C-alpha positions in Angstrom: 61.5 163.1 170.0 62.6 160.0 168.2 63.0 161.8 164.9 65.0 164.6 166.5 67.4 162.1 168.2 68.0 160.3 164.9 68.6 163.6 163.1 71.2 164.5 165.7 72.9 161.1 165.4 73.2 161.4 161.6 74.7 164.8 161.7 77.1 163.7 164.4 78.3 160.7 162.2 78.8 162.9 159.2 80.9 165.3 161.3 83.0 162.5 162.7 83.7 161.1 159.1 84.7 164.5 157.9 87.2 164.8 160.8 88.7 161.4 160.0 89.1 162.2 156.3 90.8 165.5 157.0 93.1 163.7 159.4 94.1 161.1 156.9 94.7 163.6 154.1 94.0 163.6 150.4 95.2 160.0 149.8 92.2 158.6 151.6 90.0 159.0 148.5 92.5 156.8 146.6 92.4 153.7 148.8 92.3 150.3 146.9 92.9 151.9 143.6 95.2 149.1 142.2 93.6 145.8 141.2 96.4 144.0 139.3 99.8 144.4 137.6 101.4 142.3 134.9 104.8 142.6 133.2 106.3 141.1 130.0 109.3 141.6 127.7 108.8 142.3 124.0 110.7 139.1 123.2 111.5 135.9 125.0 115.1 135.8 123.7 117.6 138.4 122.8 121.0 138.3 121.1 124.0 140.0 122.6 124.6 142.0 119.4 124.0 145.6 118.5 120.4 146.2 117.4 119.2 142.9 118.9 120.0 143.3 122.6 117.5 146.0 123.7 115.2 144.4 126.2 111.9 146.3 126.7 109.9 145.5 129.8 106.2 146.6 129.7 104.0 146.7 132.9 100.2 147.0 132.7 98.4 148.3 135.7 94.6 147.9 136.3 93.2 150.6 138.6 90.1 152.5 139.7 89.9 156.1 140.8 92.2 158.9 139.8 95.3 158.1 137.7 97.1 161.0 139.2 97.0 159.2 142.6 99.0 156.2 141.3 102.6 155.8 142.5 105.3 155.1 139.8 106.1 151.5 138.8 109.3 150.1 140.1 111.4 147.9 137.7 114.0 145.6 139.3 116.4 143.7 136.9 118.1 140.5 138.1 120.8 138.4 136.6 120.0 134.6 136.3 119.8 133.2 139.8 120.6 136.5 141.6 118.7 137.6 144.7 119.5 141.4 144.4 118.8 143.4 141.3 121.6 144.9 139.2 119.3 147.7 138.0 116.3 149.5 139.6 114.2 152.2 138.0 110.9 154.1 138.7 108.7 154.9 135.8 105.4 156.8 135.9 102.4 155.3 134.3 100.4 156.6 131.4 96.8 155.6 130.3 96.4 153.1 127.5 92.7 152.2 128.0 89.9 152.7 130.5 91.2 151.9 133.9 94.5 150.5 132.5 97.8 152.3 132.7 101.2 151.3 131.4 104.9 151.8 132.3 107.9 150.8 130.2 111.6 150.3 131.0 114.5 149.2 128.8 117.9 147.6 129.3 120.6 147.1 126.7 122.0 143.7 127.4 125.7 143.5 127.9 126.0 139.8 128.9 124.4 136.4 128.2 122.4 134.0 130.2 119.3 131.9 130.5 116.7 133.1 133.0 117.1 136.9 133.5 114.3 138.3 135.6 112.6 141.7 135.5 110.0 142.4 138.3 107.5 145.2 138.3 106.0 146.5 141.6 103.5 149.2 142.4 101.8 150.4 145.7 98.2 149.5 146.2 97.5 153.1 147.2 99.8 156.1 147.1 102.6 155.8 149.7 101.1 152.7 151.3 103.2 149.7 152.5 101.0 147.2 150.6 102.4 146.4 147.1 101.5 144.3 144.0 104.3 142.6 142.0 104.7 140.6 138.8 107.8 139.2 137.1 108.9 137.7 133.8 111.9 135.7 132.5 114.0 136.2 129.4 117.2 135.0 127.8 120.2 136.7 126.3 122.2 134.4 124.0 125.6 134.8 122.4 125.5 135.7 118.6 125.9 132.7 116.3 125.3 134.4 113.0 127.2 136.5 110.5 124.3 138.4 108.9 121.2 139.5 110.6 117.9 139.8 108.6 116.1 142.8 110.2 113.4 143.5 107.6 110.9 141.7 105.4 111.8 140.4 101.9 109.7 142.8 99.9 111.8 143.7 96.9 110.0 142.7 93.7 111.5 139.7 91.8 114.1 137.2 93.1 116.1 137.6 96.3 118.9 135.1 96.9 120.6 134.3 100.2 124.3 133.7 99.6 125.4 130.8 101.8 128.9 132.4 102.1 127.4 135.3 104.1 125.7 133.0 106.6 124.8 131.9 109.1 121.8 134.2 108.8 119.8 135.3 111.9 116.2 136.3 112.2 114.8 137.6 115.5 111.4 139.0 114.5 108.6 137.6 112.3 109.8 138.0 108.7 107.6 137.9 105.6 108.3 137.1 101.9 106.0 139.6 100.2 103.7 139.0 97.3 105.7 139.4 94.1 108.9 138.3 95.8 110.7 135.0 95.4 113.2 134.1 98.2 115.8 131.6 97.0 117.7 129.7 99.7 120.7 127.9 98.2 122.5 124.7 99.2 124.6 125.2 102.3 122.6 128.2 103.6 121.9 128.3 107.4 119.2 130.5 108.9 118.8 130.6 112.7 115.6 131.8 114.2 115.2 133.4 117.7 112.5 132.2 120.0 108.9 132.8 119.0 109.7 134.0 115.5 108.9 132.6 112.1 109.1 132.9 108.3 105.8 133.8 106.5 105.4 133.3 102.8 103.0 135.4 100.8 105.1 135.2 97.6 107.4 132.2 96.6 110.0 130.3 98.6 112.5 128.2 96.6 114.8 126.1 98.8 117.4 124.6 96.5 119.5 122.3 98.7 121.5 119.2 97.6 121.7 115.8 99.2 125.2 116.5 100.4 124.7 120.2 101.1 121.3 120.9 102.6 119.7 124.2 103.5 119.0 124.6 107.2 116.2 126.4 109.1 117.1 126.0 112.8 116.7 127.5 116.2 119.2 130.1 117.3 119.4 128.2 120.6 122.6 126.1 121.0 120.5 123.4 122.7 117.6 123.3 120.2 114.3 122.1 121.5 110.8 121.5 120.1 108.9 124.8 120.0 111.8 127.2 119.9 110.5 129.0 116.8 107.3 129.2 114.9 108.3 127.5 111.6 107.6 128.3 108.0 104.1 129.3 107.1 102.6 129.5 103.6 99.6 131.8 103.5 96.8 131.8 101.0 98.3 134.5 98.9 101.5 132.3 98.2 101.6 131.0 94.7 101.6 127.2 94.3 105.1 127.4 92.8 107.2 127.0 95.9 109.5 124.1 96.4 111.5 122.9 99.4 114.2 120.5 98.4 116.9 119.0 100.6 116.1 121.2 103.6 116.4 120.7 107.3 113.6 122.3 109.4 114.1 121.8 113.1 113.0 122.8 116.6 109.6 124.5 115.8 106.1 124.6 117.0 104.9 123.6 113.5 107.7 122.9 111.1 105.7 123.7 107.9 102.2 125.1 107.6 100.5 125.3 104.2 97.1 126.9 104.1 94.9 127.3 101.0 97.9 126.8 98.6 100.2 124.1 97.5 103.9 123.4 98.0 106.2 120.6 96.9 108.5 119.3 99.6 111.1 116.6 98.6 114.0 114.9 100.3 113.9 117.1 103.4 114.1 116.6 107.1 111.4 118.1 109.3 112.1 117.2 112.9 111.6 118.2 116.5 108.2 120.0 116.6 105.9 120.5 119.6 102.9 120.4 117.3 102.6 118.9 113.7 105.9 118.6 111.8 103.8 119.4 108.7 100.3 120.8 108.6 98.2 121.0 105.4 94.9 123.0 105.3 92.9 123.0 102.1 96.1 122.1 100.3 97.0 119.7 97.5 100.7 119.7 98.4 103.1 116.9 97.5 105.5 115.5 100.1 108.0 113.0 98.7 111.1 111.3 100.2 111.1 113.2 103.4 112.2 112.2 106.9 109.7 113.4 109.5 109.8 112.7 113.2 110.1 113.7 116.9 106.8 115.6 116.7 103.3 115.4 118.1 101.9 114.6 114.7 104.1 113.8 111.7 101.8 115.1 108.9 98.4 116.7 109.7 95.9 117.1 106.8 92.7 119.1 107.2 89.9 119.7 104.7 92.2 119.0 101.8 91.6 117.3 98.4 94.4 115.8 96.4 97.6 115.9 98.6 100.1 113.2 97.8 102.4 111.6 100.4 105.0 109.2 98.9 108.1 107.5 100.1 108.3 109.5 103.4 109.9 108.1 106.5 107.8 109.1 109.5 108.7 107.9 113.1 108.6 108.7 116.8 105.5 110.8 116.8 102.2 110.5 118.6 100.3 110.0 115.3 102.2 109.5 112.1 99.7 110.8 109.6 96.4 112.5 110.8 93.7 113.1 108.2 90.4 114.8 108.8 87.7 115.7 106.3 90.0 115.1 103.4 90.8 112.9 100.4 94.4 111.9 100.3 96.8 109.3 98.7 99.6 107.7 100.7 102.1 105.8 98.6 105.1 103.8 99.8 105.6 105.5 103.1 107.4 104.0 106.0 105.7 104.8 109.3 107.1 103.4 112.5 107.1 103.7 116.3 104.2 106.2 116.6 102.7 106.0 120.0 99.0 106.1 119.1 98.6 105.4 115.4 100.5 105.2 112.2 97.6 106.6 110.1 94.5 108.0 111.7 91.7 109.2 109.3 88.4 110.7 110.3 85.6 111.3 107.8 88.1 111.0 105.0 88.8 109.1 101.7 92.2 107.5 102.1 94.3 105.4 99.7 97.2 103.7 101.3 99.2 102.1 98.4 102.3 100.2 99.4 104.6 101.0 102.3 105.4 99.6 105.7 103.9 100.3 109.1 106.0 99.0 112.0 105.4 98.9 115.8 102.9 101.8 115.9 101.7 101.6 119.4 97.9 101.2 119.6 96.9 101.0 115.9 98.9 100.9 112.7 95.9 102.2 110.6 92.7 103.6 112.2 89.7 104.7 110.2 86.6 106.3 111.6 83.5 107.4 109.6 85.3 106.7 106.3 83.2 106.4 103.2 85.9 104.8 101.1 89.4 103.6 101.8 91.9 101.3 100.1 94.9 99.6 101.7 96.8 97.8 99.0 100.2 96.2 99.0 100.9 97.3 102.5 103.0 95.5 105.2 101.8 96.1 108.8 104.0 94.6 111.6 103.4 94.7 115.3 101.5 97.2 117.3 98.3 96.3 119.2 95.9 96.3 116.2 97.1 96.2 112.6 93.9 97.8 111.1 91.0 99.2 113.2 87.9 100.7 111.6 84.7 102.1 113.0 81.5 103.2 111.3 83.0 103.0 107.8 82.0 101.6 104.5 83.6 100.5 101.2 86.9 99.5 102.8 89.3 97.4 100.7 92.5 95.6 102.1 94.3 93.8 99.2 97.7 92.2 98.6 98.8 93.1 102.1 100.4 91.3 105.1 99.1 92.1 108.6 101.4 90.3 111.0 102.6 90.3 114.6 99.9 92.5 116.1 99.8 91.9 119.9 96.0 91.8 119.9 94.2 91.8 116.5 95.1 91.9 112.8 91.7 93.4 111.9 89.2 94.9 114.3 86.0 96.2 112.7 83.0 97.9 114.4 80.1 98.6 112.1 82.2 98.3 108.9 81.6 96.8 105.5 84.9 95.6 103.9 86.7 93.3 101.5 90.0 91.6 102.2 91.7 90.1 99.2 95.0 88.3 98.8 96.0 89.2 102.3 97.6 87.4 105.2 96.3 87.9 108.7 98.5 86.7 111.5 98.1 88.3 115.0 99.3 87.0 118.3 95.8 86.7 119.7 93.0 87.2 117.1 93.3 87.5 113.3 89.9 88.9 112.7 87.3 90.4 115.1 84.0 91.7 113.7 81.4 93.7 115.6 78.2 94.4 113.7 80.3 94.2 110.5 79.9 92.6 107.1 83.2 91.4 105.6 84.3 89.3 102.7 87.6 87.5 102.6 89.0 86.6 99.2 92.1 84.3 99.0 93.0 85.5 102.4 94.9 83.6 105.1 93.4 83.6 108.6 92.8 81.2 111.5 89.7 81.6 113.6 87.5 84.7 113.3 85.5 86.2 116.2 82.0 87.4 115.1 80.0 89.6 117.5 76.6 91.4 117.3 75.1 90.4 113.9 78.3 90.2 111.9 78.6 88.3 108.7 81.8 86.8 107.2 81.9 85.5 103.6 84.9 83.4 102.6 85.8 83.2 98.9 88.7 81.8 96.9 89.9 81.7 93.3 89.7 78.6 91.1 91.7 78.2 87.9 90.5 75.5 85.4 92.8 73.9 82.9 91.5 71.6 80.2 93.7 69.4 78.2 93.6 66.1 76.3 95.0 62.8 77.5 97.9 63.6 75.1 98.7 66.8 76.9 97.2 69.1 74.3 95.5 72.2 75.7 91.8 72.6 74.8 90.6 76.1 73.8 87.0 77.2 73.8 85.9 74.4 76.2 82.7 75.2 78.1 83.2 75.7 81.9 80.0 75.7 83.9 80.1 76.6 87.6 77.2 76.1 90.1 77.0 77.0 93.8 74.5 75.0 95.8 72.8 74.2 92.5 72.6 77.8 91.3 74.4 78.5 88.0 77.1 81.2 88.6 78.7 81.3 85.2 79.0 79.6 81.8 82.5 80.5 80.5 85.0 79.3 77.8 88.7 78.4 78.1 91.2 80.7 76.4 93.6 79.7 73.6 95.9 78.0 76.1 93.1 75.9 77.7 92.8 78.1 80.8 89.8 79.6 82.5 91.4 81.6 85.3 90.2 83.6 88.3 86.8 82.1 89.0 85.8 83.6 92.3 83.8 81.1 94.3 82.3 81.2 97.8 83.5 78.6 100.3 81.4 79.5 103.3 79.3 82.1 104.9 79.7 82.6 108.7 77.5 84.6 111.0 76.9 84.7 114.7 74.5 81.7 114.4 77.0 79.4 112.7 78.4 78.8 109.2 77.0 77.5 105.9 79.4 75.7 103.5 78.8 76.1 99.8 78.9 73.2 97.4 80.7 74.4 94.2 80.5 72.1 91.2 82.5 72.6 87.9 81.2 70.9 84.7 83.5 71.0 81.6 81.9 70.2 78.2 83.6 69.7 74.9 81.9 68.5 71.6 83.3 65.1 70.6 85.1 64.5 73.9 84.4 62.8 77.2 85.8 64.8 80.1 87.0 62.6 83.0 85.6 63.4 86.4 83.3 66.1 85.1 81.2 67.4 86.7 83.0 67.4 90.1 82.9 69.3 93.3 85.7 71.9 93.9 86.9 72.3 97.5 87.3 76.1 97.8 88.9 76.3 101.2 91.9 77.6 99.4 92.6 79.1 95.9 93.8 76.4 93.6 93.8 74.9 90.1 91.6 72.0 88.8 92.8 70.0 85.8 90.3 68.3 83.5 91.3 65.6 81.1 89.4 65.2 77.8 89.2 61.8 75.9 88.2 61.7 72.3 85.0 59.7 71.4 85.4 60.0 67.6 88.0 60.6 65.0 86.2 63.6 63.5 86.2 65.4 66.8 89.9 66.2 66.6 89.1 68.9 64.1 87.5 70.8 67.0 90.8 71.3 68.6 92.9 71.7 65.4 94.5 68.2 65.3 94.8 66.6 61.9 93.8 62.9 61.5 96.8 62.2 59.4 99.1 63.3 62.2 97.3 60.9 64.6 97.8 58.0 62.3 101.5 58.9 62.0 101.7 59.1 65.8 100.2 55.6 66.0 102.7 54.3 63.6 105.6 55.8 65.6 104.2 54.2 68.7 104.2 50.9 67.0 107.8 51.2 66.0 108.7 52.2 69.5 107.1 49.0 70.8 109.1 46.9 68.4 112.3 48.7 69.3 112.0 48.2 73.1 113.5 44.7 73.2 116.5 45.8 71.1 117.1 48.8 73.4 117.0 46.6 76.5 119.7 44.2 75.0 122.0 47.1 74.1 121.5 48.6 77.6 122.5 45.3 79.3 125.7 45.1 77.1 126.8 48.5 78.2 128.5 49.2 81.5 126.5 51.2 84.0 126.9 55.0 83.6 127.6 57.1 86.7 124.8 59.4 88.0 125.5 62.9 86.7 126.7 65.6 89.0 124.8 68.9 89.2 127.1 70.6 86.9 126.6 68.0 84.2 122.8 68.3 84.1 121.0 70.4 81.6 117.6 71.6 83.0 115.1 72.2 80.2 112.9 75.4 80.2 109.4 74.7 81.2 110.2 71.6 83.2 109.8 70.7 86.9 112.4 68.4 88.5 111.9 66.3 91.7 114.8 65.3 93.9 113.6 62.6 96.3 115.8 62.8 99.3 115.6 63.5 103.1 118.0 66.5 102.8 117.9 69.2 100.1 121.7 69.6 99.7 121.8 68.1 96.2 119.0 70.4 95.1 120.8 73.5 96.5 124.0 72.5 94.8 122.3 72.2 91.5 120.5 75.5 92.0 123.8 77.2 92.9 125.4 75.8 89.7 122.6 77.5 87.7 123.0 80.8 89.5 126.7 80.7 88.9 126.0 80.2 85.2 123.9 83.4 85.1 120.4 82.2 85.9 118.0 84.5 87.8 117.1 82.5 90.9 114.4 82.4 93.5 114.8 80.0 96.5 111.8 79.4 98.9 113.0 77.3 101.7 112.5 76.1 105.3 116.1 77.0 106.1 116.9 80.5 107.4 117.8 82.7 104.4 121.2 83.9 105.7 122.3 80.3 106.4 121.2 79.3 102.9 123.2 82.2 101.3 126.4 81.5 103.2 126.2 77.7 103.0 125.5 77.4 99.2 127.0 80.7 98.0 123.9 82.0 96.2 124.2 85.7 97.1 122.7 86.9 93.9 119.5 84.8 94.3 116.4 85.9 96.0 115.8 83.7 99.1 112.5 83.7 100.9 111.7 81.9 104.2 108.7 79.7 104.3 107.6 80.4 107.9 104.8 81.9 110.0 107.4 84.3 111.4 107.0 87.9 110.4 109.2 89.9 108.0 109.7 91.1 104.5 111.5 87.9 103.5 108.9 85.5 104.9 106.0 83.7 103.2 103.1 82.2 105.0 103.0 78.4 104.4 99.2 78.2 104.9 98.5 80.5 101.9 99.4 78.3 99.0 97.7 80.7 96.6 100.0 83.5 97.7 103.1 81.1 97.3 102.1 80.3 93.8 101.5 84.0 93.0 105.0 84.9 94.4 106.6 82.3 92.1 104.6 83.4 89.1 105.4 87.0 89.8 109.1 86.1 89.9 109.3 84.1 86.7 107.0 86.3 84.6 108.9 88.0 81.9 112.3 86.7 82.9 114.7 84.9 80.6 116.7 82.0 82.1 114.9 81.9 85.5 115.0 79.0 88.0 113.1 78.4 91.2 113.9 76.0 94.1 111.1 75.2 96.4 112.3 73.3 99.5 109.7 72.2 102.1 106.8 70.3 100.5 106.7 68.2 103.7 106.2 71.4 105.8 103.3 72.4 103.5 101.6 69.1 104.2 101.8 69.7 107.9 100.5 73.3 107.6 97.7 72.4 105.1 97.0 68.9 103.8 98.4 66.6 101.2 95.6 67.0 98.6 96.0 70.8 98.7 99.8 70.3 98.2 99.1 68.1 95.2 97.0 70.7 93.6 99.6 73.3 94.5 102.3 71.4 92.7 100.1 71.0 89.7 99.6 74.7 89.6 103.4 75.2 89.7 103.8 72.8 86.8 101.5 75.0 84.7 103.2 78.3 85.8 106.7 76.9 84.9 105.4 75.6 81.6 103.7 78.8 80.6 106.7 81.0 81.5 109.4 78.6 80.3 111.1 78.6 83.6 112.6 75.7 85.6 111.6 74.4 89.0 113.5 72.1 91.4 111.4 70.3 94.1 113.5 68.5 96.7 111.3 66.6 99.2 111.1 63.4 101.3 108.6 61.1 99.5 107.7 59.4 102.8 105.6 62.5 103.7 103.1 61.5 101.0 100.8 58.6 100.6 101.2 56.4 97.5 98.3 58.0 95.6 99.3 61.6 96.3 103.0 60.8 95.4 101.9 59.4 92.1 99.9 62.5 91.3 102.8 64.8 92.2 105.3 62.8 90.2 103.1 62.4 87.2 104.1 65.7 85.6 107.7 65.9 87.1 111.0 64.6 86.0 113.0 62.8 88.7 116.7 63.5 89.2 
C-alpha cells in the first residue's frame, strides 16, 4: 500500500508540473538565461571630423540556454549630463563564443563634449520585466589638426613630416615599420588621441632645434598625464634613432626603449602617469634633457651601459630608478623628488658630479649594490643624503652632503669609503648599523655606531724637507710608523716633497676608540734634521716641514750646493754686517716715507702677504686693485659674497663664503684640507693669479691655532710652487705669541 500511494503521488506531481509549464508557455524553459552584460566603445575619445567620428558601441552578453530565446539588446545614447537619450536602437545578438553573444551599434558624432554615455540593456528572460544594464562613457573633441595620419608608416626608405602641413593627428596605434625611417622636423606638431601611441620597429629621427622643437602631445586641449601611450621602441628598431629637441607630454610612459638603444638629447619629457623614460635591456644615452611631473623620471631595468648626463629631473616620486643594471650618471640635477633622487636595487651605479636637492626621503638610496661610486656630487636637504643597505664596495669621494634633516650618511650592513667629503646634517652626520666604513680627509662631527660597526678615520700627510737656508732637499728618506709598525720608507721628490701619505688617526667601534700614534722620521746623509723623528697629529690632513742642518762641508754635495758658493755667501754676509751701521745713518738722515697705498704696491709671484688689522678693508682694496689690473682672483671670506662683490667692486673674481651654511659657494671651515685643496685647484696652471683669505681668526675658533699654523704653512708652499700671490688679513690678537711667530716666519707684512 505504501508503495502504491507513493507511486500515485509521483505521477500526480508530474502531471501538475506539465500543466504549469503549458500554462506559462514556451518561455518557461528560458528562465534565468542572462548572467551578465557589458558594453564598451572602440575608443575612449573621438574627433568630430569625417572618418574619425564613428562611435562603435559593443555589448557582450553572457547567457545559458538557447540563444534564440534572448531578447535584442537595447542601446540608449545620451549627451553629456542628459537624463533622456537622444538615440535608442534594438540590436539582435549573435554568438561570438560558447555562452557569449554580442550586439553592436554605431553613431556618427555630430557634436563635441566630454562624458557622452551609451547604455546597453537586455531582459533576463524573454519578455520579462527584469533587466540587466551596463554603460560606458566617451568623449568627442573638436578637431585641432590639419592632417590626419590614418595608416602606418610602412613605405621603405625615408618618410618626412612637413611641419607646414601640421598639426598632425593620430587617433589609432601607429607603427613605423622595419625598413622605414620617420623624420620629424623642427616645428612639427603631432597630437595623439586618447589611448594611442607611436611604435617604432624601424628608425625615428626627431630633428628639432632649441628655438623650434618637435612636439608629441595629447589631442586634448587640457592635457593630462596618461592621455596617450607615448613612443615605444621595440626590439626590431635599429640603434640609429635620435630624438633631439623634442617635447613629449601627457603620456602613460613618455618614452619606452626595449632591447635596443636610442640617443635622446636636449628634449623635454613631462607629465607622465608612469615613468617619463623607461629603458629595458638598453644602452641608450640621455643627455641635457628636462624630465619631470611623472611617477618616475627615468626607470632602468636589466640594462648594461646606459649613460645619463646633464639631465634636469624634478617633481617625480623617484628621480632615477635602477634595478639589476649597470649605469653611469654624470652631472645630473635631480630635485624635489618625493621619495628618492636615485634609487638603485642590485645594481652597479656610478654617480659622477651633479646636484641633488630636497629629494624627500633620500637623495641617493642603494640596496644590495655590489659596487657604487658617488664622486664630486653635491647633496642638499632631504631627510637622508645617502642611505645604503646590504651593499659592498661603496665609494663617496670629493662630495658635499649638507643640510639633511636627519642624517648625511645612514648605512645598514655596508662596507664603504668616504674620501675628501663633507658631512653636515641637521641631526647626525654619520650613522652606522653593522657597517664597516673608512673616512679619509672627511669632515664630520660625532658618528653613531650601532651593532658591531667599525669606523676608521684617516687623513693625508704632506712632508716637506728643506735646509735652514730654504733649499728644498730631494731624495731625503721619509720613514713613517704607526704604533711602532713601519708603514713605508719613501723618498722626497725633486722639490723636496713627499705628498699624500695616508695615515690612520683612530679606529672607532661600538666598544670605544683607539687612537694611533704616527711618527715621521726624516734622514739625510750629512745632515741633522731638527725635530726628527716626531709625532704627527692626524686629526686633519696637513703638511709637516722638516729643517735640515749641515754637519759637514762635504755634505752639501749631496744636495747639489757647491762649497765655493757657500764661501761666497759667507763673504756677502760679512759685507752686509759691515754695511748695516752706514745704512742706519743714511736712513736717519732721510725724511720718513709715507706708507704706500694699495695701488703703489707690487706683489711678487710666489709670495704671501700678511696684513695685521682688525678689519680686512685694506686687504680687499689691494685685492680689488689687482683684479682691476687683470689678475685672476679668488676671495675666501667670512663676509657674505654678494656684499663683498658690491662693496669692493670685484665682480670678475670668484668669491667663496667660509661658513657651515650650505650652498655651492660655501666652504666648510672645519675642513682645512679641503680649503687648501680649493686654493691649489684655483691657482694651478693660472698665470697672474691672486688669492685673498679673510678669516684666520674664524678658523682658530672652528679648529685650533696649531692646525691653522700648519694650514698657513701649507698655503705658503702652494703659492710658492704655483707662483701665485696670497693676501692674509687677520687680527694678530687671535694668536698666541709662539703661533704668531710661526705664521709670520714665511710671510711678508704689509
